[in-house]
N, C-alpha and C positions, 0 to 999 in steps of 0.2 A: 569441205570448204576450206580454202586457203585462208590463214589467218590475216594475210595482207588484204583480203577483201573486206575483213572487218575493219581494219585500220585505215585503208586507203586504196582505191582501186587503181591498179597498174592499167596503163592504157591497153585496151583491147582493139581489135580491127573495127569494131562498131561503135567505138567511143567518140571518134572524130571522123568527119567526112574525109575522103581522100584528098579533097581540095584544101583542107585546112592548112593554113600557113602561119608562121611567125613573121611578123612585119616590124619594121623599124625605119630608121633614118640612116643613110649612108652606111648600109651594111651592119648597123648596130654597133659599130666600133666607136664607143662613146667614152669620154673621160668619166672618172668617178663622179658621183653626185650629179648626174644628168637628169632632168625632168622633161619627159616627152609628152606632148599634148596630141591626142588623137581625136578627130571628129569623124563620125560616120553618119551618112544618110541612108535611110532605108524606107521603102514603100511597102506598107502592110495593107494595102486596099483590099487585096484578095486573100488575105491570110486570116485563119481563125486565131484570135489572140489568146485564147485560153491555153494555159499552161505552156506558153513560150518561155523557154530558158536559154540562158547563155552559158557557155563554157569559156572561162577565162584563165589564161595562164600568163604570167609576166616574170621577168627578172627586173625588179625585185618586189615592189608593192604597187598598188593601183587604187585609184579613187574613180567611182563610176557614177555618172548622171544620165538619166534618160528625159529628154524634153525639158532640160534645165533642172529636174528634181533629182536630188542626191539619192542614189540607191545603195551604194556601198561605200562606207567610210573605212578606208585602209583594208583593201582586200589582198589576197595572196598570202602565202607562207614563205619564209626564207627557204632558199633552195636546199634540197638534200634529202629526199625521202630515202634515197640511195645515192651513192656518189655518181655525179654526172646526170642526175635526173631531177624532175621539177614537179611541183604540185599545181593542180588547177582547181578552180572554184566553179561550182554550179550556182547560178544565180537566177531566180525566177523573176521574170520581168512583166508578166501579164498586167498587173495593176498600174504599170507605168506607161504602157504603150497605148496608142490610139490608132484607129483605122486611118490609112493614108500615110503621109509623111511623118517620120520620126527622126529625132536627132540624138545620137549616142555619143557621149563625150567620156573619154578615159584619160586620166592624168597618170603616167607611169613614172615611178621614182626608181631609177637604176642606181643601186648602191656602188657597183663597179669596183669592189674591192673584196678580198678574202678576209674572213673573220673567224673568231672562235665559233660563231654560230650561223654561218652562211657560206655557202660555196658559190663563188662567182662563176657564171657561164662564159664571161668575156664578152657578152653581147647584151645591150639593153634593147628589149623587144617585147611584143605582145602577141599572143594568140587568142583570137576571139572568134568563137563559132556561135551563131544565132540559129535557133530552131532545132529540129529534129536531125538526127544523123543521116537519115535516109533522104531528107529534104531540107538541107541548110538554106537559110535565107541570106541572099547576097547583100553585103554592105559595101557602100562606096566610101573608102576611107581617105582621109587627108591627115597629114601629120607635120609637126614642126617641133623644135626644141622651144620649151617655154622660156621666153626671154628674161622673165622677172626673176628666175631662180639662179642662184650662183653660189659662190663659196665664201664663207667668213674668213677672216684672218685668224691668227692664233689667238687663244688657245683652241686646239682641235680635240675632238673626242680621243680617248686612248685607243691603242692599237687593237684592243680585243673586239671593238665594235665594228659592225658592218655599216651602220648608219653614219653619215656626216652631219655636222651642224646644218641647220636649214638657214639659207639666206634668201631674202625676197625683196626686190627693189620694185615698189609699187609704180615708180615712174615708167617702168617698162612693162607693166601688166597688160593683159589682154582682156579688158572688161567684157563680161558676157559671152566669153568664147564657148561656154558649155550650153548656151541656149540656141533654140531654132532662130534662123535668120541672121546669124553672125556671118560676116563675109570672110569666108576662108579661101577665097580664089587664089590668093598668093601662097597658100600652103602647098606642100609637096605631096605627091603620090608616094605612099610608103614603099620602101624596098623589101622584097621578100628575102628572108634570112634562111629559112629552113621549113621542111614539111613537119607536121606534127609527128613527134616521136623520133625525130632526127637530131644528131648532134648539132650545136653544142648543148641543146636543152635536154635531150634524151627522152626516155620514156615519161609518161605523165601519170602521176598518182592523184586521184581525187582527194581533195582536202578532207582529212578525217576528223576535224574538230569544227565546232560551229563558228560562224562569223561573230565578230566581237559584239558584245553588248554596247550600245550607243545611247547615252543619256540625252543627246541633243545638247544644245547650249543652255546652261544654267548659271545662276548667279553664284558668286563666292559667299562664304559664310560671314566674312568680314574683310574690310579693306582699310589699310593704314597707309597714310601718305606722309612722306618725308621729303621736304624741299631743301635744296642746297644751291650753291652758286652755279652748279652745272646743270640744274634741272630738277627733276622729280624722281624719287624712288618710291614705287608703290609695291607694298606687299599684300597680296591677295590670298587670303586664307581658305584652305580647303577643309572639309569636314574631318578628314583624317588622311593619312598618307595613301593616295590613289594615283592611278595612272590617267593622265589627262593630256589634252591639247589646248593651250591657251588661245583666247580670243581678245581682240581689242577693237574699239571704235574710237577714233581720235579726229580732232581738227588740227591741221598742221600746215606750215609752208613745206615746200618740196625739199627733199634731201636730208631730212632729220633721221639719224639712226637710233632705233629703239632696240635694246637688248632684252630678251625674254629668256629666263631660266628659273629653276626652282631652287629651293634651299638645299636640295640633294645634289646640286651640280657637281660638287667634289665628293660625293658619297663613295666610300672605299678609297679615299685618298687619291683619286684619279679624275681626270676630266671626263664628264659624261656628255650629255648633248644640250645644246642651247640653240636659240634662234636669233637672228638679226633681221630687223625690218627697217626698210628705208622708205620714208613717206613720199607721197605725191602732194600736190596742192589741194587743200580743201578738206572736207569731211570724207573719211574712208574707214573700211573695216578689213580686218584680216584675222585669219585663224592659222596657226601653224599646223602642218600635217605631221610633224615629227613628234611622237609621243614623249612625254616626260613623266617623272613621278616625284612626289615630295609632299610636304605639309603645307607649303605656300609657294605661290609664283611671285617672282620678283620681276617687275617691269621698270627698266631704267630708261627714262625718257628725257631727252635734252630740253633746254629752254626753248619755248616756242611751240611745245606740243601740249594740247589740251585734251584731257581725257573725257570722252563722252560716255563710254560704257566698257566695262570689262566683264568677261564671262569665261567659262571653261566648258569643255566637253569631256565627260568621263568615258573612256573605253576600257573594257577589261574582258577577260575570258568569260564567255556567256554560260554560266551554270548557276543553278539556284542552290543556295544553302538550305539544306532540309534536315540535316542532322544538328542537334543542339546539346549543350551541356550547361547546367547551372547547378550551384550548390550554395550552402549557407555561408561559405567563405568567399568574401569578395576578391581576395588574392587570386584564387583559381578561375574565377569568372573573368577577371581582367586578362589574365594570362591566356585563356581560351580565346577571348575576343582578339587579342593581339595576334595570336597564332593564326586565326581564320583570316584576318586582314593580310597578314604576311603571306599566307598561302595563296590568296587571290592575286596578290602583286607578283608572285613567282610563277604564274601561269600566263603564258602568252603563246608565241609560236611554239615554244617548248616549255617544259618545266624548268624555269631558269630564274636567276636573279634579274631584277629589272633595271639595275643601276650600272655598275661598272662593266659588266660582261654580257648580260642577256644571253648567257650560254648554259647549256643543259649538262651539268655535271651530275653523273649518276649516283654518286654518294648522296647528294641532296635528294634526288628523285626518290631513292629508297625510303627516306624519311617522310617526304611529302606524300607519297602515294598512300600511306596509312591515313593521313590527315584527310585526303581527298575521298577515300573510301568511306570514312565515318561521317563526312559532312555534306558532300555534294550529291547532285542528281546524276543520272546516267551520262549527261553531257560532260560532266566533270571527269568521269572515268575515261572518256575518250582521250583526254590529255595524256593519261598513263598509257594507254594503248599505243599512241603515237609515239611516245618516249621509248617503249619497248621495241616497237618496229624500227625505229631509227637506230637504237643500239645494235640490234643484230644485223640489220641490212648494211652497216658500216664495218662489219667485221673484216679484218684484213685477210688476204688469202692464206697467211700463215696461221690463222686462227686467233690472233690478237683482238680483243675487244678493248675499246677505248672511248672515252668521252672527254670534253663535250662533243656531241653530235647533234645535228649536222654541223660540219666543220669545213672550213677552208684553209685555216692557218694553225691547225693543231692535230696532232696524231699520236700523242703520248699515252700509254697505258698506265693507269694508276692500279696496280695489281689488286690491292685489298678492296678498292671501290668496285672493281669488276666482279670480285668474288661476292661481294654483298649484292650486287646487281642480279647475278644468276642464282643466288641462293635462297635461304629460307625467308629473308625479309625483302627480297626483290620479286622475281618472277613468281615464286611459289606463293608468296603472301598474297599477291594480286590474284592468282588463280584461286586460291582457297577462299577468298572473299567474294569472287565473282562466279566460280564454277564453270568458267569457259574452258572446256576440254581442248578446243581448237588452239587456245594459247599454247598449251604444252606441246601439241603436234608441230606447232610453228617454231617455237624456240628450241626444242630439244636438240636438233642437229647442231645448232650453233653453240649451245651450252656444252655439249659433249666434245665438240672440236676445240673449245677454248679450254676446258679442263684438262685435255690431253697435253697441254703445254706444262702442266704442273706435276711435279715428281716428289716422291718421298725419299728422304735420306735412309741410309741403312738403319739408323736408330729408330726409324718409324715416324719422325717428324717431317713436315713439309720443307722442302728446300726453299731457301730464300729466293724469291723471283723479283729482280730489281725492276723490271719493266721500264717505262720511259720516265717515271717520276715516282720515287719510293716515298709517297706521302701517305701517312697513317692518320694523322690528326695534327692540329695546331697544338701548341703548348709544350710543356717540359715532361721529363720523366716518362718517356715512351718505351715501353718493353716490346720491341717490335716482334720478337719471336712468339710471344703470347698471342699478339694480334694476328699475325700471319696464320698461325695454326687454327685459331678459332674461326675466322672467316673461311679458311679452306674447309674446315669440318662442316660448317653450315652449307657451303656450296656442295660438297659431296652428299649431304643429307637430302637436299633439294633434288640433286641430280638422280639419286637413287629412287626417289618417289616418282619423278618424271619417267625414268626408265621402266619402272614397273607399269606405269600407264600406257607406255608405248610397247609393252610386252618384250622388252629387251632384257632378258633374264641374265645374260652374261654381264651386262654393264651393271645391273642391280648388284650382283655378287661382287664385282670388282669395286664399286663404290662402298658397299658395306664392309668388304674386307679392309679397304684403306681406313674407313672410319674406325674400325675396331683396333687396328694397328696403332693409329694415331692417338686414339683415346688412352691406350695403355702407356704409350710413350709420354703423352702429355702429363699425365699424373704422376708417372715415375720420375720424370726429369724436372718438372716444374713446381710440384707441390712441396712447400718447405715445412709444413706443419702449422704455418701461420697464414699462409696465402700462396698465391702462384707467383713465381719469379723464375726467369730463365737464367741460365748459369753465367752468361757473359753480361748480363744487365747489373749495373752497380747502384742504381738509384733507389729511391723509396719504392714501396709496392706501387705498381701502376694500376690505378683504379679502372682504367679502360680495359686492360687485358683480363683482370679478375672478373669484372662485370660481364664481358663477353663470354668467359668460360662458363658462366651460369646460363645465359641465354642460349648458348650453343648446345648445352646439355653435356659438357665435358666435366663439369663440377658435380659430383654426386651430392645428395642431400646431407650426407655425413660431413661435408666440408662447407656447408653454407654459413654456419656461425663464424668460421674463420674468415671467409670472403666478406661477410657482412661487416666484420670489424675492420678489415682493409678499406671498405667502402665508407666507413664512418670516420676515417682518419686521413684519407688521401683525396685531394681535390685538384687533379692535374688535367682532366679532360676539358676539351672545348665543348660547346653546345652540341657539336656534331656527334661525339661519342657519348655525351652525357645522357642522351635518350636511352642507350642500351644499359647504362649503369643503373638508372632509375628503374628500368624494366626488370633488371636482375633482382633488385630489391623486392619489387612487387611479386615476382615469380617465387621468391623465397619466403613470401608471406611476411615480409618486413615492411608493412605498409606505412606505419608511422615513421620509420626511419627514411623510407623514400620520400614521404611528405616533408620531413625536416630538411632533407638534403635538397629537394626541389626548391624549397622556399629560400634556402640559403643561397643557392646558385642563381636563381632567377629574380631575386629581390630588386636588383638595380633595374633590370629591364622592365619589370611590372610597375615599379614606382615612377619610372621616367614618363614625361609627358609625350614622348614619341609613341606612335601607335602601331609600331612594328617591332619585331624581334631582331636581334643583332647577330652578326657573324661570330663575335666573341663575347666575353663578359663585360667588355667595355667598348668604347667607340674610338676609332682613330688609333692613336698610339697606344691606348688602353686595351685595344682589341688584337686581333690577328689578321694577317693577310690583307692589311689595308683597312680592316674594321668597318665594313659596311654596316648600316643600321637597318638593313632589310635583307634577311637571309633565311630561306625556307627551312634550313636544316635545324634551326633553333626551335621549331614548332613541335618537336617530338612529344612533349608533354600533352598536347591535345589528344593524340591517339591514346596515350597511357591513361588519361582521365576517363575516357569513354570505354576503353577496352578492359581496364583493371578496376579503377575506382567505381565507375558505375557497373563494371563487370560484364559488359555485352559483347559477345563474340560469336562467330559461327561455330557450330559443332562439327559440321562436315562441309565440304566444298560448296560454295554458292548458297550458303545458309539453308541447306537441306534440312538442317536442324539447328538449334541455337542454344547458346548457354547464357544464363544470367547468373553470375557469381560475384557480387559486389564486395569490394574491399574499401569500406569507407574510412578506415583509420580513424583520424581525429575529426572527420566530418560528421555532422549530424543529419544533413539532408543533402540528397542529390536528385536532380530531374535530368533525365537524359533521353534523347530521341536519336535512333540510329536507322538509316535506310537499309532495306534488304530487298532482294528481287520479289519477295512475297508480301511486301508492305512494311510499314514502320514498326519497330519495336520502341515502345514508350515506357518508361519507368519513373516512378517517384518512390524514393527509399528514404526512410527515416529511422534513426536510431537514438536511444537514450540509454541511461544506466540500467533501466529495467524493461526495455521493450525494443523491438525491431519490427518494422512493417515495410511492406512493398506493395505498390499498386503497379500493375503491368498491363499494357496492351500489346498483344503478340499475334503472330500469324496462326490462326487456329488450326490450319491444315498441317503445320509442321510440329514435330516433337520438340519440346524444349527441356532442358536440364537446368533446374534451379538449385544453386548451392548457396545456402544461407547460414549465417552464424547462429549457433545456439550454445548455450551452457549445458553442462552435464545435468544441472539441476533445473533446466528450463521447465517452467510449470505447464505451460499450454501453447499449442500452436493451432491457429484457426485458418482454414482455407475457404475463401469466399463465405465466411461467416459460420462454417461447420468446424467443430472441434475435431481435429484429426490426430492429435498428439497430446499426451498428458503424462507428467512424471515419467518420462523416458520410455513410454510405450505407445504404440499405435492404438488409437481408439476407433478410428473410422478411416476408411480408404475410398475417397470418391471415385467415381467411374473415370474421371479425367486424369487421375494420377495412376501412372503405370508402375511406379516403383517409389518406395520411400525407405531411405536408410539413413543411419546416423554413424558418423565417424569423425573422431578428432575435433570435436567442437564445431561440426558442421552437419547440417541435415540436407540431404540430396533428395530431390523429387523430379520425376520425369512426367511431364504433362503433355497432353494432345487433345485437340478437339475443343479447345476453349479459347476464347479471344481475350476476355478480361479476367485478370487474376488479382485477387487481394489476399495477402498473407499477413497475419499479425502473430508475433511471438512474444509471449510474456516470459521475461527471463527470470 
C-alpha cells in the first residue's frame, strides 16, 4: 500500500466522474482576496438520500450551507500536497438533504497570492461533485462575486501570509442568499475552467486530516468597555489563547467602520490579520470568516454604534487530548498545560505557528511531533503524517528538501533542519512510536536521495553544506561544526535503520561506515578534555553542540561528566535547541540538573499570565526573530516530562513492547497517561526518602520492562502485594515476571500477561 494512500488519496480514475469540472466567474482570473458566491439547485425526488456525499475542492477556502443550514465552517486546505496539486474534502450531506428541491450554497475565498504556506493556482474556482462517481447528481449552479467583501486599507498582513484582511460592507450584503427561495435570476452561469485533475489545479488529494472542531457561537469570559471621544473600545476576553472568529450584533446607522482584531495582531513584530466591518442601517449581525488568535478580541466601534451582543466561535484542529501529565510541582503542571495549548494552536492546515507566518517549518515539526504522539488521539497523528507527506512530495529534482511547505514564495533549504527531519528525531521517531512500516517504504527513497547531497571531508567530518539559509538556532555562541556533524550523524543512523528495513544492505554498510568514520573524527578533533569545541570556534563552549553530541550517541559515557559541566555553565541555546540539551542531561541520568536548568530557562514563560510558550526567552525585542509569544518548538519539555520523568516510552516500534523507567529527580509524585495502539498506559509514581511505589495500568498482551530505582541496601520489594525481593535477593518470582535483575541502583523486571501492576519498594 502506498503511504500516500494513508496520508491523502491522489486522484484515481474512479474518484471523480468524467464530467466533473472546475467552475468560476470570468475564467477564474480574479484579483487577490476575492469572494465568490455559488448557489446550486438540485432535485432529489427520485434519489436515495442515505449516504449522499459531496467532494469539494477550491482555491482557497470555502463555507458550505445546505437548505440554509451551515454544514462546513472553513473547508478546504491550503494548496500544495505536491507542487501544482490540490486537496479535496469529502462531506457527508445525508442529514441536511430533503426529498425534492434542495439549495446548496458555497462561499469561496480565493487568496490569490503566493505565500510561505500556500501555492496559488492563479484561478479562483470550485469543483463540486455530488453523489456517487458512477452516478453523479446534476446541480444547476449560479455564481457571482459577493459584493460586500473587499479590501481594507493599510496596514495589511505581512508578506508571509496567504490570507488578506477581511473587509465586509453590510450595505452591499445579499441577505439570505444561502437560503431556498432567494432570487438569483440575475446571477451568472459559471464558467468552466478545467476538468478534474487538469492544470492549473492538478491532481487531487483527499484531505488527510479532520475538518476543524467548531464550538458554535459562545460567550466571552469577560468584556471590558472603554469609551472615548471617538467611540468605544471593547476588549472581549477569551478563556486562553485560542483560534477564533469574532461575532457581533449591533444597532447602528449606515456607514460606520468597525475594526476587529486581537491582542496578538502584532505578534512576532509583524502585522497579522484583522477585519473591518461597515454597518448598514438598523440592527445587524456579522461574523468574520478569517480566523485569528489571541487572549482577547478588540472591537473598535465609532460613535453611534450600540453593541447588542458579542460572541466568538472557536475552531481548531479536531483531535482529543488523551495523554496527561501531573506531578506534585505546580511549575511542571503549568508548563505542561501551556505546552499543550501551544501545540493545539500550532496545528491547522499544517503544523505551523498561528500568528506571523502560519507556515510549516520542519525544525518545529520535529519537536511538535513528540508532543502530539504523547498527548493526542489518532486524528492528531494525521497532522504529522500530512507534514511528512508534504515534506517529501516537495523534494526538488536535485534532491534538496526544504521547508516551509506547502509553499508558494519560499524554497530555501535549512540544512540542519532537514537533517533533523529525516533523522532519529523526525521520520524515525514517528515510525518508532507508530510502527507504520509503510512510512519507511514511502520516505526511504526521498531520504536516500537527500543524503546523497552530503559528503565527508578527508578528515572524516561532514562538509559544511550552506543550503539556502544556514540557520542553526537563534542566540549567540553557536559552534556550527558541532551542530552540523551531530545532526548528520543522527540522519545517517536513521537512514541505516531504514535501509535495513528495506533490505538495502549496501546502503546500510555505507551509512554505518560513515558513522564510524565521523564518530572517530568528531571525538579526535572536537574533544578538549573539558567539553566539545571545534577548532575554528572561539566562543565559550556551545551548550547546543555538547547536548546534541550526547543525544546523537557521539559522546561516550566516559565524557558525560565533562559535558554535564558544560551544560551547567553555558546557556546560549534558544528554546528550539534547549529541548535537546535537557534531553542530554536526562539521558546521562543527570535528572536533577536537567530539572534545575529547565526551571531556570522556563521560569519567565511559566510565571507569565500568557497561556502559550514563546519563540525565545523573552517577547519582542527580548526574544528572537520577532519574538512571537506562540511557538510550538518551545514545548519540548512536554515530551521530556512524559518520556523521561514519567519514564514511559515504546520498547520496540509501535509499542509492541513498552518501557517504564521513571526519573523523578526532585519530584515526589507523578501521574501520567500515554496513548498506545494497544490502549492507554497509566502510572502513578511516588517516592520519599525511604520508599518508592508505582501503580500502573498497562496493555496485558505486551511485554513491559520496568526499570525502577533501588538502593543497594533496599530492604523489600513487593509486586502486587507479594514479597519478591529482600536484602538484595530474589525471594519469589511471580508467573507474570519473566526476568528480574539488579544493576547500578536499578532493578529491572520484565512483565507480561497482567494489566494492573503495583510495586512498593522499601528503601
